[in-house]
C-alpha positions in Angstrom: 4.7 9.6 -31.2 7.0 7.5 -33.5 10.1 9.4 -32.1 9.0 8.6 -28.5 8.6 5.0 -29.3 12.0 4.9 -30.9 13.6 6.7 -27.9 11.8 4.3 -25.4 12.9 1.3 -27.4 16.5 2.6 -27.4 16.5 3.2 -23.7 15.1 -0.3 -23.0 17.7 -1.9 -25.3 20.4 0.1 -23.5 19.1 -1.0 -20.1 18.9 -4.6 -21.3 22.6 -4.5 -22.5 23.7 -2.8 -19.3 21.8 -5.4 -17.3 23.5 -8.3 -19.2 26.9 -6.6 -18.8 26.4 -6.5 -15.0 25.0 -10.1 -15.0 21.5 -8.9 -14.2 18.2 -10.0 -15.5 16.8 -6.8 -17.0 13.3 -8.2 -16.8 13.6 -9.0 -13.1 12.7 -6.4 -10.5 14.5 -8.2 -7.8 17.8 -7.9 -9.7 17.3 -4.1 -10.1 16.4 -3.7 -6.4 19.5 -5.7 -5.2 22.5 -3.9 -3.6 25.4 -6.3 -4.0 28.1 -3.9 -2.8 26.0 -2.7 0.2 26.7 1.0 -0.5 23.0 2.0 -0.2 22.3 2.2 -3.9 20.3 -0.5 -5.7 21.5 -1.9 -9.0 18.9 0.5 -10.7 20.3 3.5 -8.7 23.9 2.4 -9.7 22.8 2.2 -13.4 21.2 5.6 -13.3 24.3 7.1 -11.6 26.8 5.4 -13.9 28.5 3.7 -10.9 29.6 0.1 -10.5 27.1 -2.1 -8.7 29.8 -4.4 -7.5 32.1 -1.6 -6.0 31.0 0.4 -3.0 33.3 3.2 -4.0 33.3 3.4 -7.8 35.6 6.5 -8.0 38.0 5.3 -5.3 37.7 8.5 -3.2 36.9 6.7 0.0 33.3 7.8 0.1 30.6 5.2 -0.5 28.6 5.7 -3.7 25.3 5.8 -1.8 26.6 8.6 0.5 27.8 10.6 -2.5 24.5 10.3 -4.3 22.6 11.3 -1.0 24.9 14.4 -0.7 24.6 15.5 -4.3 28.1 14.4 -5.3 29.1 12.3 -8.3 30.0 8.7 -7.4 32.1 8.5 -10.6 34.2 11.6 -9.9 37.1 11.2 -7.5 37.7 15.0 -7.5 34.4 15.9 -5.9 35.2 14.3 -2.6 36.3 17.8 -1.4 33.0 19.4 -2.4 31.5 18.2 0.8 33.5 20.8 2.8 34.6 18.4 5.5 38.3 19.0 4.6 39.2 15.3 4.5 
């Protein structure tokens, strides 16, 4: 149980630091639910995916981060753009 508490505390601390780094209030649900780059991913989704909440295309491959997540691609990997088999 102690290890679980330490792990949870570490995760919350990391989330708080990431929130501060992205100018978010880690204690405010509305900040986590916001989608400033309008790519279809909330700030929480962007945090979990490791993508940039202020850039609709974190990896610069021309595909919106939200579309990549919805289609099981990595929004931080520019090389997986061809994994969608559309040949573009």
